[in-house]
Biopython code that builds the backbone (N, CA, C, O; Angstrom):
import numpy as np
from Bio.PDB.StructureBuilder import StructureBuilder

atoms = [
    (1, "UNK", "N", (6.113, -16.068, -3.553)),
    (1, "UNK", "CA", (6.468, -14.846, -2.889)),
    (1, "UNK", "C", (5.460, -14.498, -1.795)),
    (1, "UNK", "O", (5.856, -14.085, -0.705)),
    (2, "UNK", "N", (4.199, -14.653, -2.061)),
    (2, "UNK", "CA", (3.171, -14.302, -1.082)),
    (2, "UNK", "C", (3.302, -15.144, 0.182)),
    (2, "UNK", "O", (3.021, -14.669, 1.283)),
    (3, "UNK", "N", (3.728, -16.388, 0.022)),
    (3, "UNK", "CA", (3.884, -17.251, 1.180)),
    (3, "UNK", "C", (4.958, -16.711, 2.123)),
    (3, "UNK", "O", (4.786, -16.740, 3.342)),
    (4, "UNK", "N", (6.055, -16.223, 1.569)),
    (4, "UNK", "CA", (7.133, -15.690, 2.389)),
    (4, "UNK", "C", (6.710, -14.392, 3.068)),
    (4, "UNK", "O", (7.107, -14.126, 4.203)),
    (5, "UNK", "N", (5.914, -13.591, 2.386)),
    (5, "UNK", "CA", (5.504, -12.300, 2.921)),
    (5, "UNK", "C", (4.595, -12.470, 4.129)),
    (5, "UNK", "O", (4.735, -11.742, 5.112)),
    (6, "UNK", "N", (3.680, -13.405, 4.074)),
    (6, "UNK", "CA", (2.743, -13.539, 5.191)),
    (6, "UNK", "C", (3.220, -14.506, 6.276)),
    (6, "UNK", "O", (2.479, -14.784, 7.218)),
    (7, "UNK", "N", (4.433, -15.015, 6.158)),
    (7, "UNK", "CA", (4.951, -15.928, 7.172)),
    (7, "UNK", "C", (5.121, -15.264, 8.541)),
    (7, "UNK", "O", (4.758, -15.878, 9.544)),
    (8, "UNK", "N", (5.655, -14.039, 8.631)),
    (8, "UNK", "CA", (5.736, -13.398, 9.956)),
    (8, "UNK", "C", (4.357, -13.247, 10.617)),
    (8, "UNK", "O", (4.211, -13.424, 11.826)),
    (9, "UNK", "N", (3.364, -12.921, 9.805)),
    (9, "UNK", "CA", (2.006, -12.800, 10.337)),
    (9, "UNK", "C", (1.549, -14.139, 10.923)),
    (9, "UNK", "O", (0.943, -14.187, 11.994)),
    (10, "UNK", "N", (1.850, -15.222, 10.205)),
    (10, "UNK", "CA", (1.482, -16.565, 10.664)),
    (10, "UNK", "C", (2.116, -16.861, 12.027)),
    (10, "UNK", "O", (1.437, -17.300, 12.956)),
    (11, "UNK", "N", (3.421, -16.616, 12.132)),
    (11, "UNK", "CA", (4.123, -16.932, 13.375)),
    (11, "UNK", "C", (3.675, -16.035, 14.524)),
    (11, "UNK", "O", (3.611, -16.484, 15.668)),
    (12, "UNK", "N", (3.370, -14.794, 14.236)),
    (12, "UNK", "CA", (2.843, -13.912, 15.278)),
    (12, "UNK", "C", (1.486, -14.412, 15.778)),
    (12, "UNK", "O", (1.190, -14.339, 16.971)),
    (13, "UNK", "N", (0.667, -14.919, 14.855)),
    (13, "UNK", "CA", (-0.628, -15.506, 15.244)),
    (13, "UNK", "C", (-0.413, -16.754, 16.106)),
    (13, "UNK", "O", (-1.137, -16.969, 17.078)),
    (14, "UNK", "N", (0.577, -17.572, 15.751)),
    (14, "UNK", "CA", (0.882, -18.772, 16.545)),
    (14, "UNK", "C", (1.278, -18.362, 17.962)),
    (14, "UNK", "O", (0.798, -18.936, 18.940)),
    (15, "UNK", "N", (2.154, -17.369, 18.063)),
    (15, "UNK", "CA", (2.592, -16.881, 19.379)),
    (15, "UNK", "C", (1.402, -16.364, 20.179)),
    (15, "UNK", "O", (1.279, -16.640, 21.372)),
    (16, "UNK", "N", (0.533, -15.617, 19.516)),
    (16, "UNK", "CA", (-0.650, -15.058, 20.188)),
    (16, "UNK", "C", (-1.595, -16.164, 20.650)),
    (16, "UNK", "O", (-2.037, -16.175, 21.799)),
    (17, "UNK", "N", (-1.903, -17.104, 19.737)),
    (17, "UNK", "CA", (-2.855, -18.171, 20.060)),
    (17, "UNK", "C", (-2.343, -19.109, 21.153)),
    (17, "UNK", "O", (-3.130, -19.659, 21.923)),
    (18, "UNK", "N", (-1.017, -19.289, 21.219)),
    (18, "UNK", "CA", (-0.436, -20.188, 22.214)),
    (18, "UNK", "C", (-0.087, -19.463, 23.522)),
    (18, "UNK", "O", (0.460, -20.064, 24.446)),
    (19, "UNK", "N", (-0.406, -18.180, 23.585)),
    (19, "UNK", "CA", (-0.083, -17.363, 24.766)),
    (19, "UNK", "C", (1.391, -17.464, 25.144)),
    (19, "UNK", "O", (1.731, -17.652, 26.312)),
    (20, "UNK", "N", (2.252, -17.339, 24.153)),
    (20, "UNK", "CA", (3.696, -17.428, 24.391)),
    (20, "UNK", "C", (4.326, -16.071, 24.709)),
    (20, "UNK", "O", (5.515, -16.004, 25.022)),
    (21, "UNK", "N", (3.558, -15.010, 24.634)),
    (21, "UNK", "CA", (4.087, -13.676, 24.901)),
    (21, "UNK", "C", (3.239, -12.961, 25.940)),
    (21, "UNK", "O", (2.010, -13.035, 25.937)),
    (22, "UNK", "N", (3.938, -12.268, 26.826)),
    (22, "UNK", "CA", (3.251, -11.467, 27.830)),
    (22, "UNK", "C", (3.003, -10.049, 27.322)),
    (22, "UNK", "O", (2.309, -9.260, 27.964)),
    (23, "UNK", "N", (3.568, -9.742, 26.181)),
    (23, "UNK", "CA", (3.471, -8.406, 25.579)),
    (23, "UNK", "C", (2.337, -8.371, 24.552)),
    (23, "UNK", "O", (2.590, -8.286, 23.350)),
    (24, "UNK", "N", (1.107, -8.435, 25.014)),
    (24, "UNK", "CA", (-0.036, -8.519, 24.094)),
    (24, "UNK", "C", (-0.194, -7.251, 23.256)),
    (24, "UNK", "O", (-0.571, -7.333, 22.087)),
    (25, "UNK", "N", (0.089, -6.082, 23.834)),
    (25, "UNK", "CA", (-0.056, -4.829, 23.080)),
    (25, "UNK", "C", (0.980, -4.779, 21.953)),
    (25, "UNK", "O", (0.657, -4.445, 20.813)),
    (26, "UNK", "N", (2.224, -5.115, 22.289)),
    (26, "UNK", "CA", (3.285, -5.121, 21.275)),
    (26, "UNK", "C", (3.010, -6.185, 20.212)),
    (26, "UNK", "O", (3.240, -5.952, 19.025)),
    (27, "UNK", "N", (2.533, -7.316, 20.623)),
    (27, "UNK", "CA", (2.201, -8.378, 19.675)),
    (27, "UNK", "C", (1.092, -7.925, 18.730)),
    (27, "UNK", "O", (1.157, -8.200, 17.532)),
    (28, "UNK", "N", (0.095, -7.249, 19.238)),
    (28, "UNK", "CA", (-0.987, -6.716, 18.410)),
    (28, "UNK", "C", (-0.465, -5.699, 17.411)),
    (28, "UNK", "O", (-0.866, -5.700, 16.247)),
    (29, "UNK", "N", (0.438, -4.821, 17.870)),
    (29, "UNK", "CA", (1.034, -3.814, 16.984)),
    (29, "UNK", "C", (1.832, -4.486, 15.864)),
    (29, "UNK", "O", (1.760, -4.079, 14.705)),
    (30, "UNK", "N", (2.587, -5.515, 16.229)),
    (30, "UNK", "CA", (3.371, -6.235, 15.218)),
    (30, "UNK", "C", (2.476, -6.956, 14.217)),
    (30, "UNK", "O", (2.793, -7.020, 13.029)),
    (31, "UNK", "N", (1.363, -7.498, 14.696)),
    (31, "UNK", "CA", (0.418, -8.164, 13.791)),
    (31, "UNK", "C", (-0.178, -7.180, 12.790)),
    (31, "UNK", "O", (-0.333, -7.505, 11.613)),
    (32, "UNK", "N", (-0.511, -5.982, 13.253)),
    (32, "UNK", "CA", (-1.055, -4.953, 12.362)),
    (32, "UNK", "C", (-0.023, -4.579, 11.308)),
    (32, "UNK", "O", (-0.348, -4.473, 10.126)),
    (33, "UNK", "N", (1.228, -4.377, 11.736)),
    (33, "UNK", "CA", (2.300, -4.017, 10.793)),
    (33, "UNK", "C", (2.543, -5.143, 9.792)),
    (33, "UNK", "O", (2.734, -4.883, 8.604)),
    (34, "UNK", "N", (2.538, -6.386, 10.259)),
    (34, "UNK", "CA", (2.745, -7.527, 9.357)),
    (34, "UNK", "C", (1.641, -7.592, 8.312)),
    (34, "UNK", "O", (1.911, -7.882, 7.146)),
    (35, "UNK", "N", (0.414, -7.329, 8.710)),
    (35, "UNK", "CA", (-0.708, -7.335, 7.782)),
    (35, "UNK", "C", (-0.575, -6.211, 6.761)),
    (35, "UNK", "O", (-0.852, -6.408, 5.578)),
    (36, "UNK", "N", (-0.149, -5.023, 7.218)),
    (36, "UNK", "CA", (0.055, -3.898, 6.301)),
    (36, "UNK", "C", (1.112, -4.228, 5.249)),
    (36, "UNK", "O", (0.930, -3.944, 4.065)),
    (37, "UNK", "N", (2.211, -4.829, 5.690)),
    (37, "UNK", "CA", (3.286, -5.196, 4.758)),
    (37, "UNK", "C", (2.783, -6.227, 3.758)),
    (37, "UNK", "O", (3.088, -6.136, 2.569)),
    (38, "UNK", "N", (2.017, -7.204, 4.228)),
    (38, "UNK", "CA", (1.464, -8.224, 3.338)),
    (38, "UNK", "C", (0.575, -7.583, 2.274)),
    (38, "UNK", "O", (0.654, -7.953, 1.102)),
    (39, "UNK", "N", (-0.266, -6.631, 2.667)),
    (39, "UNK", "CA", (-1.150, -5.957, 1.713)),
    (39, "UNK", "C", (-0.352, -5.148, 0.692)),
    (39, "UNK", "O", (-0.668, -5.169, -0.497)),
    (40, "UNK", "N", (0.681, -4.436, 1.151)),
    (40, "UNK", "CA", (1.499, -3.620, 0.254)),
    (40, "UNK", "C", (2.196, -4.494, -0.782)),
    (40, "UNK", "O", (2.182, -4.189, -1.974)),
    (41, "UNK", "N", (2.798, -5.572, -0.323)),
    (41, "UNK", "CA", (3.537, -6.454, -1.238)),
    (41, "UNK", "C", (2.578, -7.141, -2.205)),
    (41, "UNK", "O", (2.900, -7.298, -3.383)),
    (42, "UNK", "N", (1.413, -7.548, -1.727)),
    (42, "UNK", "CA", (0.432, -8.192, -2.610)),
    (42, "UNK", "C", (-0.041, -7.240, -3.698)),
    (42, "UNK", "O", (-0.180, -7.627, -4.858)),
    (43, "UNK", "N", (-0.287, -5.993, -3.314)),
    (43, "UNK", "CA", (-0.730, -4.999, -4.293)),
    (43, "UNK", "C", (0.367, -4.720, -5.318)),
    (43, "UNK", "O", (0.093, -4.597, -6.512)),
    (44, "UNK", "N", (1.601, -4.622, -4.850)),
    (44, "UNK", "CA", (2.724, -4.394, -5.762)),
    (44, "UNK", "C", (2.875, -5.567, -6.724)),
    (44, "UNK", "O", (3.134, -5.374, -7.911)),
    (45, "UNK", "N", (2.712, -6.769, -6.212)),
    (45, "UNK", "CA", (2.822, -7.958, -7.061)),
    (45, "UNK", "C", (1.748, -7.958, -8.148)),
    (45, "UNK", "O", (2.026, -8.300, -9.297)),
    (46, "UNK", "N", (0.524, -7.574, -7.788)),
    (46, "UNK", "CA", (-0.559, -7.501, -8.777)),
    (46, "UNK", "C", (-0.241, -6.478, -9.861)),
    (46, "UNK", "O", (-0.470, -6.728, -11.044)),
    (47, "UNK", "N", (0.289, -5.321, -9.453)),
    (47, "UNK", "CA", (0.649, -4.284, -10.432)),
    (47, "UNK", "C", (1.743, -4.774, -11.370)),
    (47, "UNK", "O", (1.680, -4.549, -12.578)),
    (48, "UNK", "N", (2.738, -5.439, -10.815)),
    (48, "UNK", "CA", (3.835, -5.954, -11.634)),
    (48, "UNK", "C", (3.312, -6.980, -12.627)),
    (48, "UNK", "O", (3.690, -6.968, -13.799)),
    (49, "UNK", "N", (2.444, -7.866, -12.159)),
    (49, "UNK", "CA", (1.876, -8.883, -13.052)),
    (49, "UNK", "C", (1.059, -8.247, -14.166)),
    (49, "UNK", "O", (1.137, -8.676, -15.317)),
    (50, "UNK", "N", (0.272, -7.221, -13.831)),
    (50, "UNK", "CA", (-0.541, -6.543, -14.836)),
    (50, "UNK", "C", (0.344, -5.862, -15.868)),
    (50, "UNK", "O", (0.112, -5.983, -17.071)),
    (51, "UNK", "N", (1.353, -5.150, -15.399)),
    (51, "UNK", "CA", (2.260, -4.468, -16.324)),
    (51, "UNK", "C", (2.996, -5.457, -17.211)),
    (51, "UNK", "O", (3.186, -5.213, -18.403)),
    (52, "UNK", "N", (3.406, -6.565, -16.630)),
    (52, "UNK", "CA", (4.113, -7.585, -17.398)),
    (52, "UNK", "C", (3.211, -8.173, -18.488)),
    (52, "UNK", "O", (3.645, -8.359, -19.625)),
    (53, "UNK", "N", (1.970, -8.461, -18.138)),
    (53, "UNK", "CA", (1.030, -9.007, -19.114)),
    (53, "UNK", "C", (0.792, -8.023, -20.247)),
    (53, "UNK", "O", (0.770, -8.398, -21.419)),
    (54, "UNK", "N", (0.612, -6.743, -19.878)),
    (54, "UNK", "CA", (0.327, -5.734, -20.896)),
    (54, "UNK", "C", (1.542, -5.490, -21.790)),
    (54, "UNK", "O", (1.398, -5.248, -22.988)),
    (55, "UNK", "N", (2.715, -5.555, -21.214)),
    (55, "UNK", "CA", (3.934, -5.342, -21.987)),
    (55, "UNK", "C", (4.149, -6.494, -22.974)),
    (55, "UNK", "O", (4.567, -6.281, -24.112)),
    (56, "UNK", "N", (3.858, -7.708, -22.524)),
    (56, "UNK", "CA", (4.071, -8.882, -23.364)),
    (56, "UNK", "C", (3.024, -9.038, -24.458)),
    (56, "UNK", "O", (3.255, -9.714, -25.460)),
    (57, "UNK", "N", (1.880, -8.411, -24.260)),
    (57, "UNK", "CA", (0.819, -8.485, -25.270)),
    (57, "UNK", "C", (1.053, -7.429, -26.332)),
    (57, "UNK", "O", (1.504, -6.322, -26.037)),
    (58, "UNK", "N", (0.751, -7.772, -27.542)),
    (58, "UNK", "CA", (0.806, -6.781, -28.615)),
    (58, "UNK", "C", (-0.614, -6.595, -29.095)),
    (58, "UNK", "O", (-1.150, -7.397, -29.860)),
    (59, "UNK", "N", (-1.214, -5.504, -28.620)),
    (59, "UNK", "CA", (-2.616, -5.242, -28.923)),
    (59, "UNK", "C", (-2.698, -3.982, -29.773)),
    (59, "UNK", "O", (-2.063, -2.971, -29.476)),
    (60, "UNK", "N", (-3.477, -4.060, -30.814)),
    (60, "UNK", "CA", (-3.661, -2.874, -31.644)),
    (60, "UNK", "C", (-4.454, -1.829, -30.873)),
    (60, "UNK", "O", (-5.111, -2.156, -29.884)),
    (61, "UNK", "N", (-4.400, -0.574, -31.313)),
    (61, "UNK", "CA", (-5.098, 0.493, -30.608)),
    (61, "UNK", "C", (-6.599, 0.224, -30.536)),
    (61, "UNK", "O", (-7.225, 0.453, -29.501)),
    (62, "UNK", "N", (-7.175, -0.261, -31.633)),
    (62, "UNK", "CA", (-8.609, -0.535, -31.626)),
    (62, "UNK", "C", (-8.937, -1.656, -30.651)),
    (62, "UNK", "O", (-9.921, -1.576, -29.915)),
    (63, "UNK", "N", (-8.131, -2.679, -30.646)),
    (63, "UNK", "CA", (-8.375, -3.801, -29.742)),
    (63, "UNK", "C", (-8.204, -3.369, -28.295)),
    (63, "UNK", "O", (-8.887, -3.883, -27.409)),
    (64, "UNK", "N", (-7.297, -2.428, -28.048)),
    (64, "UNK", "CA", (-7.066, -1.943, -26.702)),
    (64, "UNK", "C", (-8.350, -1.361, -26.111)),
    (64, "UNK", "O", (-8.662, -1.601, -24.945)),
    (65, "UNK", "N", (-9.094, -0.598, -26.915)),
    (65, "UNK", "CA", (-10.314, 0.019, -26.422)),
    (65, "UNK", "C", (-11.452, -0.985, -26.272)),
    (65, "UNK", "O", (-12.441, -0.698, -25.598)),
    (66, "UNK", "N", (-11.328, -2.134, -26.879)),
    (66, "UNK", "CA", (-12.356, -3.155, -26.778)),
    (66, "UNK", "C", (-12.094, -4.117, -25.625)),
    (66, "UNK", "O", (-12.906, -5.003, -25.359)),
    (67, "UNK", "N", (-10.953, -3.946, -24.934)),
    (67, "UNK", "CA", (-10.620, -4.832, -23.821)),
    (67, "UNK", "C", (-11.029, -4.185, -22.504)),
    (67, "UNK", "O", (-11.923, -3.339, -22.481)),
    (68, "UNK", "N", (-10.399, -4.567, -21.434)),
    (68, "UNK", "CA", (-10.823, -4.120, -20.111)),
    (68, "UNK", "C", (-10.593, -2.623, -19.889)),
    (68, "UNK", "O", (-9.747, -2.018, -20.548)),
    (69, "UNK", "N", (-11.338, -2.035, -18.972)),
    (69, "UNK", "CA", (-11.168, -0.612, -18.662)),
    (69, "UNK", "C", (-9.762, -0.284, -18.153)),
    (69, "UNK", "O", (-9.244, 0.800, -18.422)),
    (70, "UNK", "N", (-9.150, -1.203, -17.426)),
    (70, "UNK", "CA", (-7.791, -0.974, -16.913)),
    (70, "UNK", "C", (-6.808, -0.850, -18.070)),
    (70, "UNK", "O", (-5.946, 0.028, -18.069)),
    (71, "UNK", "N", (-6.942, -1.731, -19.054)),
    (71, "UNK", "CA", (-6.045, -1.675, -20.208)),
    (71, "UNK", "C", (-6.272, -0.395, -20.999)),
    (71, "UNK", "O", (-5.316, 0.203, -21.493)),
    (72, "UNK", "N", (-7.519, 0.030, -21.123)),
    (72, "UNK", "CA", (-7.823, 1.269, -21.834)),
    (72, "UNK", "C", (-7.219, 2.464, -21.112)),
    (72, "UNK", "O", (-6.650, 3.356, -21.742)),
    (73, "UNK", "N", (-7.346, 2.478, -19.781)),
    (73, "UNK", "CA", (-6.766, 3.558, -18.996)),
    (73, "UNK", "C", (-5.251, 3.573, -19.144)),
    (73, "UNK", "O", (-4.649, 4.631, -19.323)),
    (74, "UNK", "N", (-4.646, 2.409, -19.071)),
    (74, "UNK", "CA", (-3.195, 2.295, -19.235)),
    (74, "UNK", "C", (-2.776, 2.853, -20.592)),
    (74, "UNK", "O", (-1.809, 3.609, -20.682)),
    (75, "UNK", "N", (-3.493, 2.487, -21.635)),
    (75, "UNK", "CA", (-3.180, 2.958, -22.975)),
    (75, "UNK", "C", (-3.319, 4.485, -23.053)),
    (75, "UNK", "O", (-2.477, 5.149, -23.657)),
    (76, "UNK", "N", (-4.360, 5.038, -22.455)),
    (76, "UNK", "CA", (-4.576, 6.482, -22.454)),
    (76, "UNK", "C", (-3.420, 7.196, -21.770)),
    (76, "UNK", "O", (-2.947, 8.226, -22.252)),
    (77, "UNK", "N", (-2.974, 6.660, -20.668)),
    (77, "UNK", "CA", (-1.858, 7.275, -19.925)),
    (77, "UNK", "C", (-0.590, 7.242, -20.764)),
    (77, "UNK", "O", (0.136, 8.234, -20.824)),
    (78, "UNK", "N", (-0.314, 6.120, -21.410)),
    (78, "UNK", "CA", (0.896, 5.983, -22.223)),
    (78, "UNK", "C", (0.850, 6.957, -23.397)),
    (78, "UNK", "O", (1.846, 7.620, -23.685)),
    (79, "UNK", "N", (-0.284, 7.051, -24.073)),
    (79, "UNK", "CA", (-0.420, 7.947, -25.219)),
    (79, "UNK", "C", (-0.237, 9.393, -24.762)),
    (79, "UNK", "O", (0.466, 10.157, -25.423)),
    (80, "UNK", "N", (-0.844, 9.778, -23.663)),
    (80, "UNK", "CA", (-0.722, 11.143, -23.145)),
    (80, "UNK", "C", (0.716, 11.431, -22.741)),
    (80, "UNK", "O", (1.238, 12.509, -23.023)),
    (81, "UNK", "N", (1.353, 10.478, -22.086)),
    (81, "UNK", "CA", (2.719, 10.664, -21.613)),
    (81, "UNK", "C", (3.704, 10.849, -22.764)),
    (81, "UNK", "O", (4.642, 11.640, -22.659)),
    (82, "UNK", "N", (3.496, 10.132, -23.847)),
    (82, "UNK", "CA", (4.411, 10.196, -24.987)),
    (82, "UNK", "C", (4.326, 11.525, -25.727)),
    (82, "UNK", "O", (5.261, 11.899, -26.435)),
    (83, "UNK", "N", (3.206, 12.245, -25.570)),
    (83, "UNK", "CA", (3.028, 13.524, -26.266)),
    (83, "UNK", "C", (3.847, 14.563, -25.647)),
    (83, "UNK", "O", (3.830, 15.710, -26.095)),
]
sb = StructureBuilder()
sb.init_structure("model")
sb.init_model(0)
sb.init_chain("A")
sb.init_seg("    ")
for serial, (resi, resn, name, xyz) in enumerate(atoms, 1):
    if name == "N":
        sb.init_residue(resn, " ", resi, " ")
    sb.init_atom(name, np.array(xyz, "f"), 0.0, 1.0, " ", f" {name:<3s}", serial, name[0])
structure = sb.get_structure()
């Protein structure tokens, strides 16, 4: 998925490096937008992967607090939300 997301950025860089466009300002703006989209999608993918891992794991409450701070925070939010 990440490869497809950053492909427009790649091609915009190719166009820029080969001087194929006379619209340097517009090309720069498009490169910035492509980079922003790549960052957003990458961050979303990381969140999805984390949630998927946590959902698939069956961790006891005690073990949850002995694991990473992110997992502990997630557990705290879920417990608070359920109340």
